[in-house]
C-alpha positions in Angstrom: 3.7 114.0 145.9 4.7 111.9 148.9 8.3 112.5 149.9 8.3 110.0 152.8 10.5 107.0 152.7 9.0 103.5 153.2 10.4 101.5 156.1 13.7 100.1 154.9 13.7 96.4 154.4 16.6 96.1 152.1 19.5 98.3 150.9 19.5 102.0 151.5 18.5 104.1 148.5 21.1 105.9 146.4 20.8 109.7 146.2 17.2 110.5 145.1 16.4 112.4 141.9 12.6 111.8 142.0 10.4 110.1 144.5 6.9 108.7 144.1 4.7 106.8 146.5 6.4 103.4 146.2 9.3 104.0 143.7 12.2 106.4 143.5 14.6 107.3 140.6 18.0 107.6 142.1 21.5 108.1 140.8 21.6 104.3 140.5 18.4 104.0 138.6 14.9 102.7 139.5 14.6 101.7 143.1 11.7 100.5 145.3 11.6 102.9 148.3 11.8 99.9 150.7 15.2 99.0 149.3 14.2 95.5 148.1 14.0 96.0 144.3 16.2 98.0 142.0 17.1 98.3 138.4 20.4 99.9 137.3 19.8 102.8 134.9 21.8 101.3 132.0 19.7 98.1 132.2 16.6 100.0 131.1 17.8 99.5 127.5 19.1 95.9 127.9 18.2 95.1 124.3 19.9 97.6 122.0 17.6 96.5 119.2 14.5 97.8 120.8 13.0 101.3 120.5 12.5 103.2 123.7 8.7 102.6 123.7 9.3 98.9 123.3 11.7 98.9 126.3 9.2 100.9 128.3 6.4 98.5 127.4 8.5 95.4 128.4 9.5 96.9 131.8 6.0 98.1 132.4 4.5 94.7 131.7 7.2 93.0 133.8 6.7 95.2 136.8 2.9 95.6 136.7 2.5 91.8 136.8 3.8 91.8 140.3 0.9 92.0 142.7 2.8 94.3 145.2 3.6 97.0 142.6 1.6 100.3 142.7 0.7 100.4 139.0 0.2 104.1 138.8 3.4 104.9 140.6 5.5 102.6 138.5 4.1 104.2 135.3 5.3 107.6 136.6 8.6 106.2 137.7 9.3 104.6 134.4 8.5 107.8 132.5 10.8 109.8 134.8 13.5 107.2 134.4 13.4 107.7 130.6 13.7 111.4 131.1 16.5 111.4 133.6 18.7 108.7 132.0 19.7 108.1 128.4 19.9 104.7 126.7 23.4 104.2 128.0 22.4 104.8 131.6 24.0 108.2 131.8 22.2 111.2 133.4 20.6 113.5 130.9 20.8 117.3 131.3 17.3 117.4 132.8 17.4 118.6 136.4 16.2 116.3 139.2 12.6 116.5 140.3 13.2 116.0 143.9 13.7 119.1 146.1 17.3 119.8 147.2 18.7 116.8 145.2 20.6 117.1 141.9 
């Protein structure tokens, strides 16, 4: 697992709970490590009528259509997002995956 931060081109990341190659799950939600793309945790379930797998599929399809997105890393990040946050955007009881960060 790569714990290096990408060169910051946008906003600084919120406190990190999990970090992949291109994406991080933070106390805010899903953030690209360069600081230029982020999704607030509560927004992961923007349509309350959808089942979690449908929400995952929509975000996965939306993000993997972007040519700059690391497809394998975003899959991991989305899975971790659904583990660390509930459908209301609140942190679950699952501990953070990133060393020294809770």
